[in-house]
N, C-alpha and C positions, 0 to 999 in steps of 0.2 A: 504494500500500500504506500502511496505517495507520502513523503515527509513534508509536503507543502500543500496548502489548501488548493483544491481543484474546483474552480468556478463551474457551475452548471453550464452546459453548452449554450442554452438559450439566452444566457446572460453575458456571453462573451462579446467583446467589441468586434466590429466587422472583420478585421484582418484575421484575428484568432478564430472567429467562428468559421470563416472560409477554410482556414488551415485544418481545423477540426473536422468539418463536414466533408472535405475532399479527401481525407485520409481513408485508405482502405479499412474495411470493418475490423480486420484483425490487427491493424496497426495501433495498438493501444498506446505506444510510446508517443507518437505524434499527437494523438488525441489528448493524452495526459499533459504533454508539454504545452499544447495550446491552452489548455485549461489552467495550468500552473502559472503561465506567464501573464495571466489577467492582472496581476498586481503591478506589472510593468510591461505592457504589450509592445511599446516602442523599442524596448531592448531586443526582443526576439525579432521584430520586423527589421530593425537595423542590421542585426547579425545575419539574417538570411539574405539580405540584399548584398552583403559582403560575400557570404559563403558560396551561394550558387554560381555566380559568374566566374569566380576563381576556381571552384572545383570542376565545373564543366568546361572551362576554357573556351567559352564562346567568343573568342577574340581578346579576352582580357589577360589570360595567363600565357606564360612561356612554355609550361610543361604540358605534355599530352594528357588528356583526361584519363586514359587507361592507367598510366603510371600513378596518378593521384588516387585513383580508385583502388589499386593494389595496396598502396600505402594505407589508405583509409580502412580497408578490410583487415590488414595486419594489426593495426592499432585497435580495431574493434575487438579482435581476439584477445589482445593483451589487456584491454580495459574490461573485458568481460561484458561488453555491451551487446546484448542479443539483438536489439533492433538494428544497430549499425551493421552487425554481421549479416543480418537477414536482408537488408536493403541492397538493391542494385542500382547504382547511379550511372553506370557506364555499361552499355550492352556488349562491349568488346571483351569484357571479363566473363569467362565461362563459369558455369556453376561449379565445375570440377576445380578450376583455379580458385574460386572464391571459398569453397569448402575445405580444400586440402592444400593446394599448391602454395597459397600465400603464407601458410604456416610453415611450410618447408620448401622455400624457393628452389626450384630445380633448374636444370639447364634449359627448360622450355621458356624461361624468362630471359629477356635481354640483359646485357650487362648493366644498363641503366636501371632496369626494373629491380634487379637483385641488389644493386647498390642503394636504391631508394628504400626498399623494404628493410635492408639491414640498418640504415640510418633511422628509419621510423622505430625499429625495435629498440635501438639504443636510446633514442629520445624518450620513449615510453618507459623503459626499464631503468636505465642508468645514464642519464645525459652527461654525467661527469666523465664517462668513459670515452667521450668524443674528444679526441686529441688532435694535435697538429697533423699527424699521419693520416688520420681518418679524413680530415678536411682536404689534405693533398690528394688522397685517393679519389674523393668525390669530385674534385676539380678536374680529374682526368676524363670524367664522363658528363659533367654538368658545367655550364657557364656559371659565373658568380650570380648572375640574375636568376638563373634556374635554381641554384642552390638556396638562395634566399627564399624563393617561392616555395620550394620543397619543405624547408624548415618551418616556414610560416604556416603552411597547410598542415603539416604533421603536428605542430604545436597546438593548433586549434582543434584538430581531431582528438588529440589526447585530452585537452581541457574540457571540451564540450561533452565528450563521452563520459568522462569521470563525473561531471556535474550531473548528468542524467542518472548515473548509477548511484551517486550519493543521495539524490532526491528520490530515488526509486521510481523513476519515470521511464525506465528502459525496457519494460516488459513487452514482448512481441505479441503475446496472446493473453487472454484473460487468465489470471492465476487461479481462478475458482474451478 
């Protein structure tokens, strides 16, 4: 059960009501998140205006959406966020990759994808282990602009996923 008050859907402001009502029936996390943010709806609205253009790279980002999706899925596993792990935001990531491969990056991933997944893991588990050599290695496959974007996206995936877990808003299906 949520650790923050969940406003009834019919009492939500328009943006949150639309987010709630457009979520698939089994997507309790989105529904609960919309209801939880009624105390500060502009916070979630502003966050999502940042998140989606950068994650999907509709001309805003330098990194390919597939790479960011693989990073997001790895962090979802490490955060224990069931909703993030179940969601698919890029169709080029297969179910097999999402369910198994991201957690054990194989040769089927590109060098950039493996490097990004490894960085995401370090950022989520032990960011102090990211040393000069790690950054030098990353610069072999990413420009500095791409590296900044990768770290920014990974950081917000870690943070938002943990917030959902702390507030117990991350359930994918009804726990009853």
